[in-house]
ChimeraX commands (.cxc) that place a marker at each C-alpha (Angstrom):
marker #1 position 21.05,14.50,2.73 radius 0.5
marker #1 position 19.78,11.04,1.81 radius 0.5
marker #1 position 20.73,11.59,-1.83 radius 0.5
marker #1 position 24.33,12.34,-0.77 radius 0.5
marker #1 position 24.52,9.18,1.33 radius 0.5
marker #1 position 23.11,7.06,-1.49 radius 0.5
marker #1 position 25.57,8.56,-3.94 radius 0.5
marker #1 position 28.50,7.92,-1.60 radius 0.5
marker #1 position 27.41,4.35,-0.99 radius 0.5
marker #1 position 26.30,3.30,-4.47 radius 0.5
marker #1 position 28.41,5.55,-6.67 radius 0.5
marker #1 position 26.99,7.34,-9.70 radius 0.5
marker #1 position 23.35,6.61,-10.41 radius 0.5
marker #1 position 23.02,4.74,-13.69 radius 0.5
marker #1 position 19.92,4.41,-15.84 radius 0.5
marker #1 position 19.21,0.72,-15.05 radius 0.5
marker #1 position 19.58,1.38,-11.32 radius 0.5
marker #1 position 17.30,4.41,-11.45 radius 0.5
marker #1 position 14.72,2.43,-13.44 radius 0.5
marker #1 position 14.90,-0.37,-10.88 radius 0.5
marker #1 position 14.43,2.09,-8.01 radius 0.5
marker #1 position 11.56,3.78,-9.85 radius 0.5
marker #1 position 9.83,0.45,-10.48 radius 0.5
marker #1 position 10.21,-0.53,-6.82 radius 0.5
marker #1 position 8.76,2.85,-5.84 radius 0.5
marker #1 position 5.80,2.44,-8.17 radius 0.5
marker #1 position 5.08,-1.06,-6.87 radius 0.5
marker #1 position 5.33,-0.03,-3.21 radius 0.5
marker #1 position 3.14,3.03,-3.76 radius 0.5
marker #1 position 0.47,1.03,-5.59 radius 0.5
marker #1 position 0.45,-1.63,-2.87 radius 0.5
marker #1 position 0.21,1.05,-0.18 radius 0.5
marker #1 position -2.63,2.78,-2.03 radius 0.5
marker #1 position -4.51,-0.51,-2.44 radius 0.5
marker #1 position -4.15,-1.32,1.26 radius 0.5
marker #1 position -5.28,2.16,2.33 radius 0.5
marker #1 position -8.20,2.09,-0.10 radius 0.5
marker #1 position -9.27,-1.28,1.29 radius 0.5
marker #1 position -8.93,-0.12,4.90 radius 0.5
marker #1 position -10.97,3.03,4.35 radius 0.5
marker #1 position -13.62,1.50,2.10 radius 0.5
marker #1 position -17.22,1.45,3.25 radius 0.5
marker #1 position -17.19,-2.30,3.85 radius 0.5
marker #1 position -14.62,-1.89,6.61 radius 0.5
marker #1 position -16.53,0.67,8.67 radius 0.5
marker #1 position -17.38,-0.67,12.15 radius 0.5
marker #1 position -21.18,-0.49,11.81 radius 0.5
marker #1 position -21.02,-2.42,8.53 radius 0.5
marker #1 position -18.78,-5.06,10.07 radius 0.5
marker #1 position -21.19,-5.40,13.01 radius 0.5
marker #1 position -24.16,-5.69,10.66 radius 0.5
marker #1 position -22.35,-8.34,8.63 radius 0.5
marker #1 position -21.41,-10.38,11.72 radius 0.5
marker #1 position -24.94,-10.28,13.16 radius 0.5
marker #1 position -26.83,-13.54,12.56 radius 0.5
marker #1 position -29.89,-13.08,10.41 radius 0.5
marker #1 position -33.30,-13.81,11.84 radius 0.5
marker #1 position -34.50,-16.58,9.56 radius 0.5
marker #1 position -37.22,-18.72,11.08 radius 0.5
marker #1 position -36.72,-22.32,10.10 radius 0.5
marker link #1:1,2 radius 0.2
marker link #1:2,3 radius 0.2
marker link #1:3,4 radius 0.2
marker link #1:4,5 radius 0.2
marker link #1:5,6 radius 0.2
marker link #1:6,7 radius 0.2
marker link #1:7,8 radius 0.2
marker link #1:8,9 radius 0.2
marker link #1:9,10 radius 0.2
marker link #1:10,11 radius 0.2
marker link #1:11,12 radius 0.2
marker link #1:12,13 radius 0.2
marker link #1:13,14 radius 0.2
marker link #1:14,15 radius 0.2
marker link #1:15,16 radius 0.2
marker link #1:16,17 radius 0.2
marker link #1:17,18 radius 0.2
marker link #1:18,19 radius 0.2
marker link #1:19,20 radius 0.2
marker link #1:20,21 radius 0.2
marker link #1:21,22 radius 0.2
marker link #1:22,23 radius 0.2
marker link #1:23,24 radius 0.2
marker link #1:24,25 radius 0.2
marker link #1:25,26 radius 0.2
marker link #1:26,27 radius 0.2
marker link #1:27,28 radius 0.2
marker link #1:28,29 radius 0.2
marker link #1:29,30 radius 0.2
marker link #1:30,31 radius 0.2
marker link #1:31,32 radius 0.2
marker link #1:32,33 radius 0.2
marker link #1:33,34 radius 0.2
marker link #1:34,35 radius 0.2
marker link #1:35,36 radius 0.2
marker link #1:36,37 radius 0.2
marker link #1:37,38 radius 0.2
marker link #1:38,39 radius 0.2
marker link #1:39,40 radius 0.2
marker link #1:40,41 radius 0.2
marker link #1:41,42 radius 0.2
marker link #1:42,43 radius 0.2
marker link #1:43,44 radius 0.2
marker link #1:44,45 radius 0.2
marker link #1:45,46 radius 0.2
marker link #1:46,47 radius 0.2
marker link #1:47,48 radius 0.2
marker link #1:48,49 radius 0.2
marker link #1:49,50 radius 0.2
marker link #1:50,51 radius 0.2
marker link #1:51,52 radius 0.2
marker link #1:52,53 radius 0.2
marker link #1:53,54 radius 0.2
marker link #1:54,55 radius 0.2
marker link #1:55,56 radius 0.2
marker link #1:56,57 radius 0.2
marker link #1:57,58 radius 0.2
marker link #1:58,59 radius 0.2
marker link #1:59,60 radius 0.2
view
């Protein structure tokens, strides 16, 4: 359905346009993957965040 709407709106899909769409897709997928990897990494788990925020007991 979406393909039909795109074809009606943009006309025939040419090679430069398809390459541009593919490059935008690759960039958006890599950014999304990097964000998800960062969100679900071990450093972002709640107990690690709490341990990092806790002041250390260093007698001065």
